[in-house]
N, C-alpha and C positions, 0 to 999 in steps of 0.2 A: 842680822841672824843667820850666825857659822853653822854651817852644814859638813857637821862632821862624819868622813866616810871610812868604813873598816877596809885595811888596804885590800885585804885576800876579795872582796865583792866586785872592787872596780880592776883590780888586774887581773883577774880570772875571769872576765866576763866572757861568757861562750861566745860562738863565734858568729858574724849577720844572721846566719840562715838557721841556729839554733835559739837565738833570741827570742823568747816569748815575746807574739803580739806580731812579730814582724812578718808580712803577705807583702803580694807584689799586684794583687789586685783589691778594689773595694769591699770585696765580701768581708761581708761582717764577723767578729772574731774572739770567742769567750776566752777573758783575761781576769784574774782577779775577782771571780763572780759575777762578774759584768761584761754582759754583751756590749763589743766597742762598735762604734761608728767611723767614719774614714777619723773624722775630727782627732778622735782620741787615738787610733792609730799613729796620727802624724806626732801626737806627745809623745808615743812610745820611741817612736823613730828618733825626735829630738832627746828623750832620754839616753838612746843609745852613743849618741854622740857626747851628750854631756857627761857619762861615763867615763869616755874616753881621756878626759881634760885632765883626770887622775892617775891616769897611765904610767907617764913618766916618772912618777913617785916611787914606784912599784914596793916594797914591802914598808915604806913610810909612813907614818900620818898624813894624811892630806884634806884638806876641806875648802869650804867658800865661805865667805860673805858679803852678806847684802841685804840694805834692808828690803827690798823687793818680794825677798822669804815671806815679808810677814803682809803681802798682798793676795797670796795662790787661795785658788777656793777649796775648799772641801775634796773634791775630786778631784784636781792636781795635785791634792797634799795627798788623797788615796791613793792616785798613781806613781808619787815620787816614792813614799813607803815601801807599795808594793814590789818594787822595783830595786830599790836597796833596801832590803828586811836586815840589814846591822845597822842600818845609818843611825847618829847620833844626831840631836838638835839642841843645840842653845841657842835661849834668847835672852838677850841681853834688855831687860824692862826700862825703862826712861819716865820720868811725871811727864804724861803728853803735856802740859802748858811748857816745858821746856823744850821739851822734842821738837812740839811744832813750832818753835819760834825760832829756836836750833837750823831747823829741816828749811824755814821761811828764809833764814838769811843767808845758806848758802845756795839757795835756789836765787837772790840776787844777786851773791858774789859771785856766781858763774854764768849770771846773767839767763838765768832757765825762766826766769818771770821779771818785767818789766819793776821798772824802781818803782815804788808807790811810798805814799805818807804815811809813814810809823804810826802817826801820834791821830789819823781819822780811823776811826773806827766801822765805817762804810767800806773804805779801804784792805782793813785788816780782812774784815770776815768773804768780800768779795776774794781775797786769795784763802782763807779759810776755809771755805766751804765747796775744795774742789776736789773730786771723787780719790783720784790719786794719794792726795794728801789726807783724808779721812781714814782711809784704808788702813796709812799707816800710824794711826792717831790711837787706838785703841788697842792698848799691848792684852786687857782682860778680851777683847775677842779676838785677837790673833791667837793667845796661847788656849782658850778653847779649840780653836780648830786645829790645830796640833794634835792638840792632845785628845783627840777624837782615833787619830791613826797612830799616833806614836807610843809605844810602849811605856808606861812610866820609866823605868830603867835607862832608859834612852833619851829622855826630854831633859833641860833642867833651865830652870829660870836662875839668870843672875841679875843683878842691876846697879846700872850708870852711877848710885849713888854709892857701893862699893868700889866700881873703874875709877873713881874720884879719889874714894877715902883712902884705899888701902890697897893700890893695884897688884901688890906683890901679895899679896896673900888671895885677891880675886888671880890671878893667874897659876897660882898653884891650884885651885881647889876647880879649874878649870883641865889641867892636866891631867891630875888626879881621875876627874871625870873619864875623861878620854883614855885611861888605863897607861899614860903616857908619866914619866919619870919628870917631877918638877924639880931636883935636884940637879938635873942634868943641864948642864952646860948649854945656852942655847944663843939667838942673838945676840948682837954687839948693845942694837939698841935696851934701853934702859925702860922697865916695866910702866914708870910713870910720862914714858915719851907720848906726845899728841900732835901728830901731823896738822892739826887743824887748828891750835893754839894760835897763830898769826893770821887767822882768816878775822875779818873786823865783824864782827855781829852787830844785827840791827840795836838801834839804843833799841829799850822796850821802857815804856813808860809804868808810872802805878797804875792810872787809869784803863791803859789796853791790858796791863796784866790780869788786873780785877777781871777782865770783860773775859779771856780768855780764862778765866780759872774758873768763871760760871758758867761758860763755854761748857767747859769740863768737868762740872761737879759729879754728877753722875758717875763718871769713869775714873775721877777721882776716888770716891769712896767707893764704886766696884773691885776697884786694883785693888784697894786696901783689906778689902775681904777677902778677894779671893785670891789676889800673888803675895800679899802676906811680906815679910819682911820689911825692907826699910819702903815698900810703897804704904805700909799704915802709918805712914810718917807725911803720906803727900799731901791729904786733904786738911792737917793743921796747918798746913804753909799758908794757905790762902782764907782763913780763919773760918774752914767747915768743922761740925761737931765731928768729933771723932765717932759718935753713935752713928751703926748702920740700920735703918731699920729694914723689915723684912720687905715690904713697897716699895725701896730703893730697888732692891736688888731682883723683886719680881718685876720694876721697869724695866731692866737694864736685859734681862729676855727678849723683850720687845727690841735692843738695841742690835744682842746680839744677830738675832733674824733676820735685822734686816742690811747690817753685815756682809750677813751669810750672801745675802739677794745681789747688794750690789757690786760683789768681789765674784 
């Protein structure tokens, strides 16, 4: 999830003594309407160091992109948005079945997890139900968390489907959202360049694909209803009805609460 910062808010960050929340002892302080303890003060100090990463860019637009932003809790998101009030956030949503398999392929490729039998449902489940993986695998819940704290004008959802189908127009749309000139010459890298294209992905059998689809069935339907756009077509890829029943969405409220809790 790219987090794009207004250059002024980063380049003109107040001095260390003036920055909100900075103290030299363990006394709780008041910030963003919340009484903070030492753990929250540590977060604020971390945000100070984080802001400095963008200072060398000066007046240029600068940002950061990482799937790790999708794992942040409500409280951390609230503090981030409070510290960077002009922050713009872009979320690139992807079909959760495709995303989770791509993630597992990457982890095996970089030896972050051991190779496993990709045809064995039990082995797939063992790797699937890890906390860190699940936090990244429910885009509707991630979007809901960020939308609670980011003004609608500063939050945009884009889709991996569009990145695959029309990367040039997607780039233009993102640049317009950032108040940048989409016609200005940029990097020599073409818009359809994919640095991951040569990475060998794990083979996905029809049986495992169907299993993953059933695992994410409610999330596929919730994304179709809440995210719209290309996500409306995700359930049909796996033979699920496009009709979204009210009780499906009510069940998803429990899902959001669970993901917030484990986050």
